[in-house]
C-alpha positions in Angstrom: -8.6 -20.5 -5.6 -10.8 -16.5 -4.3 -14.3 -16.6 -3.2 -16.1 -13.9 -1.6 -20.0 -12.7 -0.5 -21.9 -13.4 2.4 -22.2 -9.6 3.8 -24.8 -7.6 2.9 -23.9 -4.1 0.7 -25.6 -2.9 4.2 -24.0 -3.6 6.3 -20.4 -3.3 4.5 -21.5 0.4 4.3 -21.2 0.6 7.7 -17.8 0.4 9.1 -17.2 3.2 10.7 -15.1 4.3 7.9 -13.2 0.8 6.9 -14.1 -0.8 3.6 -16.3 -3.2 4.3 -15.4 -6.0 1.0 -13.3 -8.1 0.5 -12.4 -11.1 -1.2 -10.7 -14.3 0.2 -7.8 -16.1 -1.2 -7.3 -20.3 -0.6 -5.4 -22.8 -0.7 -7.0 -25.3 -1.8 -5.3 -28.2 -1.8 -4.5 -27.5 2.2 -7.7 -26.2 2.8 -6.3 -22.8 4.0 -6.7 -19.0 3.0 -3.1 -17.5 2.5 -4.9 -13.8 2.3 -7.8 -11.6 1.5 -8.1 -9.2 -0.7 -9.6 -5.8 1.1 -9.9 -1.5 0.4 -13.4 -1.5 -1.6 -16.5 -0.2 -0.5 -18.5 -1.7 -2.9 -19.3 -5.6 -3.5 -16.0 -6.6 -5.8 -16.5 -7.2 -9.1 -13.4 -8.7 -10.9 -10.1 -9.9 -9.7 -7.4 -10.1 -12.3 -3.5 -11.6 -10.3 -0.4 -10.4 -13.1 1.2 -12.3 -15.0 4.0 -13.5 -12.6 2.2 -13.7 -9.9 3.7 -10.7 -7.6 0.6 -8.7 -8.2 -3.2 -7.8 -8.2 -5.6 -5.7 -9.8 -9.5 -5.7 -8.6 -12.0 -3.1 -9.8 -15.4 -3.2 -7.4 -19.4 -1.9 -8.5 -18.6 2.0 -6.6 -15.6 2.3 -9.5 -12.7 2.3 -7.5 -9.7 0.0 -9.6 -6.9 -1.0 -6.8 -3.4 -2.4 -8.4 -1.2 -3.6 -5.8 2.4 -4.7 -6.3 4.2 -7.5 -3.6 7.0 -6.4 -2.1 10.5 -8.7 -2.3 9.7 -9.9 1.3 6.6 -11.5 0.5 7.7 -13.7 -1.3 10.5 -15.0 1.4 9.2 -18.2 3.4 6.3 -17.0 5.8 5.5 -13.6 4.5 3.3 -15.4 2.3 0.3 -13.1 3.6 -1.2 -9.9 1.7 -4.7 -8.2 2.3 
């Protein structure tokens, strides 16, 4: 499950030059957060994971699109965290 929200745009915009909007990726079977999708300066409007599960594309209100492909090390046991 991917979820986001709860941050007012004015607060996220005042993060000292760092992108302030993120979505949290959770394993609902175990009730744990497994990663975050971040790097946008506006609300994230769209997230689509690659069919092979090896990355994602995210788009945000500020007009940027981020394409992220996970390195092979991500899939090794114990490394399943991403940002």
